[in-house]
N, C-alpha and C positions, 0 to 999 in steps of 0.2 A: 385090590384096593379101589374104592370108589373115587369119583371125580374130586369131591371135596377133600378127602383125605390126601389125595395127590397134591392138590393145591397147597394144603397146609404143611405137608411135608417139604414142599419146594421152599416155602418161606420161613420155616422154622429157624429160630436162632436160640442158641443156649443162653440161659439167664440163671443167676443166682438169687434166690429169695432170702432176705435176712429174716431170721428167726430170733426174737429177743427173749432174754431171760434176766432176772434181776442179778445185778452185780454184788459181790461182797463188798460192803461199805460203799465207798465212792469210786472204786476202780482206779484210784491214783497211785497205787504201788508200782514199782518198776516192772513187776510181772505183767501189768496191764497197760503200760505206757504205749505199746504199739498195737494193742488189741483192737479189733473192730468193736465198736461200742457206740451207744448213744449216751450223751451226758457224761458226767465225771470229769476228770482232768484231761484236757486235750494235750496231744503231743506238740511240743515245741522244740526247736533247736536253738542253739546259743545265738544270740543277737536279735531274736525276734521279739515283737510286741504283740499284745492281744489285739485283734482286729477291731477297728473303730469305724463306725458308720460315717461315710463321707457327707451325709446329709445332715444328721442331727448331732454328730460328734460324740455320740454315746458308744460304749462298748457293745459289740454284737454278742449275741448269745451263741454259745458252742452247742451245735445240734448233734453232730456225730462225726465219727472217723471210721473209715472202712479201708481195710487192707486189700487193695485190689490185686496184689501179688498172690492172693489165695484163691483167686477167681480165674484160673488159666484158660478154662474152656471158652471164655467170651473173646479171647484174642485181642486184647487191648494193646495199643502201642507201648513199647518198652518205656515210654516217657512216665508212665504212671506207677506209683507205689502206694504209699499210705495217703489216702485223700481225706482231708478234713473240711467240714462245712460250718460257717457261722452265718447267723441271720439276725437282722434288726427287726423285732416285732413292733417297734415304735413306728417305723417308717413303712413296714410291710411292703417291700418291693414285689412286683408281679413278673418283671422280666428283666433281661440282661442289661439294658441301658440304664436302668434305674440303680442308684447306689443302695447299700444296705445289705449286701451279702458278700461273703469271701469264701473262696476255695483255696486251700493250700495243698500242694502235693509234694511229698517227700519220697523220692525215688529209692533212697537207701536208708529208710527209717530203722533205727535200731535202739534198744533200751538204753545202751551206754551213751547215746547221743541226746537222749531225752532231757528236756528242761522243763521245770515246773513253773508256771505263772499263776498268780493268784487270780481266781475268777472275778468277774465284775460283781460288785454288790447289787442286790435286788432292788430295782428302782420302782418308783410309782409308774404303772402302766400308762402307755400313750393312748391317744383317742382310739386308733384303730384296734388296739388290743382290747380296750374296754368294750368296743363295738361288738367284736366277734366273740370275745369271751373264751375261756377255757384254755388260753395259752399261758404259759409260764416262762419266765426268764431263766429258771433253773430246771434244766431237763434232768429227769430221774435217771440215774445211771443204770444201763442195761447192757449186758454183753451180747454180741451177735455171733451166731453161727450161720453158715450159708448152706442152703440146699439147692442143688442143681436141677433144673428142668427145662423143658422145651417151651419157648415162648412164641407167641404168634402175633401178627400185626392186627390192630383194629381195622374195620372195613374202610374207614375214611383214609387211613394211612395207606392201605393197599391200593386204594384207588389213585393215589398220587404216585407211589413208587413202583406199582406192579406193571407187569407186561400188559400190553393191549389185549392179547388173547385171554389173559386171566381176568381182566376187567370185564370182558364180554361174558365170560362164564358166570361172574358174579351178578350179572344182569338177570340171571335166572332167579325169579322171585323165591322159589322153593329152596334153591341153594343158598341164597342170601339169608333166608329166615333160619336156616339151620346152622349157620356159620358159628355163632357164639355157643350155641348148645353143644356143638361138636368140640369146641375148645374147652369147654368145662368138662366134658367127658374125658378128653385127653389129658388135661392138667390135673383134674381132680380139685380144681380151684374155681371160685365163682365170683371173686372180687378183683380188685385192681392190683392184688398181690403185695401191697404195702410198699416195702423197700426193696429195690431190685438193682442188681449190677448186670449191665448188658441187656440182652433181649430187645424188647420193644417197650416203649413208653405206653403205659395204660392210661391214655389221656381221659380226664374227667369230663371235660367239655368237648374238644374236638382237636384233630391233628392240625398243627400250624402249617399251612401250606407254603410259608416262606422259610422253613427250617433248613436253610442252605448255607453252606460255608461262605463267608464274606470274601475269601481268598480265591477259591476255585469254583464256586457255585454248585458243588456236589451235595447231595442230600447228607445231612448229619445223621448220626446214629446215637442211640442212648449210651451214655456213660453210666449215670446212676439215676435212679428214681427214689427219692426219699419221701416216705409216706408219713402220715399222722399216725402216732401210736400212743394209745391211752397208757400202756404199760410203762412207757417212758415219759408220760405227762406232757406229750408234745402234740400240738394241733395247729395245722396251717388253715386258718380261716375255718370253714365248714368241712372238716375231714378232707382237707386238700392234700395235694402232693407237690413236691418240687422236682422238676425235670432238668437234669444236667445233660447236655448233649455236646458231641464232638464231631470233628471231621478227622478221620484217621490220618490224613495227610498233614493236618495242621492242628495236632491235638492240644497245643498250648492255649488255644482260643476256646474256651469253654462257654457255652450259652446257658442261661438260667431262665426257666419259666415256671410260674406258679399257677395251678388251676385247682378250683375247689367247687363244691356243690352250692 
């Protein structure tokens, strides 16, 4: 095994890539209430309300729900179950301190506990939505199946979290130049993988060097990357992605960041 392969093997993390397929009707039947999906009817439990943006007071758009219980290889904290994500396209938040996004987690989601709430009416798009174009408040319902693969860090992330000896190795220009080419060969993938559970965030712009837990100052890791998907009629800016990160010791504090081209 050559030096680069040894390095990649050392930092490999399991990840699940979401593969989308059109759902029958709107995916709102009991059969699909706890299914991993984009759009359709989100899972709610008794006593809940549809998330409302704290800034504009409009109802947020349901983007997706992902059953993290079906992704055991990424070894997430037991805290997580069915994760749902909502987003305000009128306010278009870019990171965690900004309002306009909601994550809900159901550790014991079950079809018998599911409640149906009426989705928000389609509204006149806000300024940012008009500016970027291509986004819709009603996401087309697609079911998700997960495919497991080994995921690798981007070079700027490895430069932050890696060992000093490994950073010196990557100072070799030839090794550095072949890094992504080798990842493409190993994964059989050549883009940012769309939506992922676990693994490493495939940052469109750059790795945020302050991605540390506010409680313990340890590096956070990827919980979910939510990509833009034409098949679901969902686009974050210019083919952007949402990144949700956690600290394993403080999993209840989820950070959000959006990056796009």
